[in-house]
Structures are given as structure tokens and as C-alpha cells.
C-alpha positions in Angstrom: -6.7 48.8 124.7 -7.1 47.8 121.0 -5.3 44.5 121.7 -7.1 43.6 124.9 -9.7 40.9 124.6 -11.3 41.5 128.0 -12.2 45.2 128.7 -13.5 44.3 132.2 -10.1 42.8 133.2 -8.2 45.7 131.8 -10.4 48.3 133.5 -10.4 46.6 136.9 -6.6 46.3 136.8 -6.2 50.0 136.1 -5.5 52.4 138.9 -8.2 55.0 139.6 -6.1 57.7 138.0 -5.5 55.6 134.9 -9.2 54.8 134.8 -10.1 58.5 134.9 -7.7 59.1 132.0 -9.3 56.2 130.1 -12.8 57.5 130.7 -11.8 61.0 129.4 -10.1 59.5 126.3 -13.1 57.4 125.5 -15.5 60.3 126.0 -13.4 62.4 123.6 -13.4 59.6 121.1 -17.1 59.2 121.3 -17.5 62.9 120.7 -15.9 62.5 117.2 -17.8 62.0 113.9 -16.5 58.4 113.7 -15.7 56.9 117.1 -13.8 53.6 117.2 -16.0 50.5 117.1 -16.6 49.2 120.6 -15.7 52.5 122.3 -19.2 52.9 123.7 -18.9 49.5 125.4 -15.5 50.4 126.8 -16.9 53.8 128.0 -19.9 52.2 129.7 -17.8 49.6 131.5 -15.2 52.2 132.5 -17.7 54.7 133.9 -19.4 51.9 135.8 -16.0 50.9 137.3 -15.2 54.5 138.2 -18.6 55.0 139.8 -18.2 51.8 141.8 -14.8 53.0 143.1 -16.2 56.4 143.9 -19.3 55.1 145.8 -19.1 55.5 149.6 -18.8 52.2 151.4 -22.0 50.7 152.8 -22.7 51.3 156.5 -22.0 47.6 157.1 -18.4 48.2 156.0 -17.9 50.5 159.0 -19.2 47.9 161.4 -22.6 49.7 161.9 -25.5 47.4 162.6 
């Protein structure tokens, strides 16, 4: 991830399992005395993407009117 220039592209391309691992690793990094610069931004984007994937589909997605 250090070499990626676009966190959003990286995170949306990751599988849900990979994304869970990334979120966990970022959380652990943020819980250290000196987290990596930019880790908070990555964590915020990763948790948002994971929440988006975990959210139930809207009723319209099931054809309900």
C-alpha cells in the first residue's frame, strides 16, 4: 500500500476478505505510538468501503415498489 497513489482504487479492488485484513492492519498501526503517516486516511476509506459492502441492499434492489 505504501507505493499506491490512489487508496480508493486499491481498496475497491480488494476482495472483502482482503479489505477486512487491511482494516485490521490499519487499526493495529493506528494503535501504536507512531502510526504511519496517512494511515488514518486509509483506515477511514477502508472502513467506509467495508461498511458499504456490508450494508443490506435497498428495497428497490429486490424489486419492491
